[in-house]
PyMOL commands that place a pseudoatom at each C-alpha (Angstrom):
pseudoatom trace, name=CA, resn=MET, resi=1, chain=A, elem=C, hetatm=0, pos=[0.000, 0.000, 0.000]
pseudoatom trace, name=CA, resn=VAL, resi=2, chain=A, elem=C, hetatm=0, pos=[2.749, 2.426, 0.948]
pseudoatom trace, name=CA, resn=MET, resi=3, chain=A, elem=C, hetatm=0, pos=[4.826, 1.299, -2.027]
pseudoatom trace, name=CA, resn=GLU, resi=4, chain=A, elem=C, hetatm=0, pos=[2.201, 2.760, -4.376]
pseudoatom trace, name=CA, resn=PHE, resi=5, chain=A, elem=C, hetatm=0, pos=[2.859, 6.219, -2.926]
pseudoatom trace, name=CA, resn=VAL, resi=6, chain=A, elem=C, hetatm=0, pos=[6.599, 5.989, -3.621]
pseudoatom trace, name=CA, resn=SER, resi=7, chain=A, elem=C, hetatm=0, pos=[6.303, 6.670, -7.331]
pseudoatom trace, name=CA, resn=PRO, resi=8, chain=A, elem=C, hetatm=0, pos=[8.579, 8.414, -9.872]
pseudoatom trace, name=CA, resn=SER, resi=9, chain=A, elem=C, hetatm=0, pos=[7.147, 11.720, -8.608]
pseudoatom trace, name=CA, resn=GLY, resi=10, chain=A, elem=C, hetatm=0, pos=[9.780, 11.493, -5.827]
pseudoatom trace, name=CA, resn=ALA, resi=11, chain=A, elem=C, hetatm=0, pos=[9.255, 14.232, -3.239]
pseudoatom trace, name=CA, resn=ARG, resi=12, chain=A, elem=C, hetatm=0, pos=[5.478, 14.219, -3.593]
pseudoatom trace, name=CA, resn=GLY, resi=13, chain=A, elem=C, hetatm=0, pos=[5.397, 10.455, -3.019]
pseudoatom trace, name=CA, resn=LYS, resi=14, chain=A, elem=C, hetatm=0, pos=[7.519, 10.788, 0.131]
pseudoatom trace, name=CA, resn=LYS, resi=15, chain=A, elem=C, hetatm=0, pos=[5.226, 13.542, 1.419]
pseudoatom trace, name=CA, resn=LEU, resi=16, chain=A, elem=C, hetatm=0, pos=[2.201, 11.256, 0.971]
pseudoatom trace, name=CA, resn=VAL, resi=17, chain=A, elem=C, hetatm=0, pos=[3.973, 8.485, 2.899]
pseudoatom trace, name=CA, resn=LYS, resi=18, chain=A, elem=C, hetatm=0, pos=[4.794, 10.913, 5.722]
pseudoatom trace, name=CA, resn=ASN, resi=19, chain=A, elem=C, hetatm=0, pos=[1.174, 12.058, 5.923]
pseudoatom trace, name=CA, resn=PHE, resi=20, chain=A, elem=C, hetatm=0, pos=[-0.024, 8.443, 5.848]
pseudoatom trace, name=CA, resn=ASN, resi=21, chain=A, elem=C, hetatm=0, pos=[2.313, 7.518, 8.716]
pseudoatom trace, name=CA, resn=LYS, resi=22, chain=A, elem=C, hetatm=0, pos=[1.151, 10.566, 10.686]
pseudoatom trace, name=CA, resn=GLN, resi=23, chain=A, elem=C, hetatm=0, pos=[-2.494, 9.538, 10.302]
pseudoatom trace, name=CA, resn=GLU, resi=24, chain=A, elem=C, hetatm=0, pos=[-1.717, 5.988, 11.448]
pseudoatom trace, name=CA, resn=LYS, resi=25, chain=A, elem=C, hetatm=0, pos=[0.139, 7.298, 14.516]
pseudoatom trace, name=CA, resn=CYS, resi=26, chain=A, elem=C, hetatm=0, pos=[-2.805, 9.562, 15.354]
pseudoatom trace, name=CA, resn=LYS, resi=27, chain=A, elem=C, hetatm=0, pos=[-5.220, 6.620, 15.084]
pseudoatom trace, name=CA, resn=ILE, resi=28, chain=A, elem=C, hetatm=0, pos=[-3.036, 4.506, 17.380]
pseudoatom trace, name=CA, resn=PHE, resi=29, chain=A, elem=C, hetatm=0, pos=[-2.742, 7.400, 19.859]
pseudoatom trace, name=CA, resn=ILE, resi=30, chain=A, elem=C, hetatm=0, pos=[-6.519, 7.943, 19.907]
pseudoatom trace, name=CA, resn=ASN, resi=31, chain=A, elem=C, hetatm=0, pos=[-7.168, 4.225, 20.389]
pseudoatom trace, name=CA, resn=GLU, resi=32, chain=A, elem=C, hetatm=0, pos=[-4.716, 4.102, 23.316]
pseudoatom trace, name=CA, resn=PHE, resi=33, chain=A, elem=C, hetatm=0, pos=[-6.312, 7.193, 24.829]
pseudoatom trace, name=CA, resn=LYS, resi=34, chain=A, elem=C, hetatm=0, pos=[-9.800, 5.643, 24.600]
pseudoatom trace, name=CA, resn=ALA, resi=35, chain=A, elem=C, hetatm=0, pos=[-8.507, 2.417, 26.147]
pseudoatom trace, name=CA, resn=ARG, resi=36, chain=A, elem=C, hetatm=0, pos=[-7.037, 4.374, 29.071]
pseudoatom trace, name=CA, resn=LEU, resi=37, chain=A, elem=C, hetatm=0, pos=[-10.311, 6.226, 29.630]
pseudoatom trace, name=CA, resn=LYS, resi=38, chain=A, elem=C, hetatm=0, pos=[-12.134, 2.889, 29.827]
pseudoatom trace, name=CA, resn=THR, resi=39, chain=A, elem=C, hetatm=0, pos=[-9.727, 1.502, 32.445]
pseudoatom trace, name=CA, resn=ILE, resi=40, chain=A, elem=C, hetatm=0, pos=[-10.132, 4.488, 34.779]
for i in range(1, 40): cmd.bond("trace and resi %d" % i, "trace and resi %d" % (i + 1))
show_as sticks, trace
zoom trace
């Protein structure tokens, strides 16, 4: 999936990968936060 972003368009492809990774990290962070709220 990420490999599709890394295309001949170089810099733009890398930017997309960075944004994709950021979104995934945010999702993981939100899920962890929700899990912590449930445990309290």
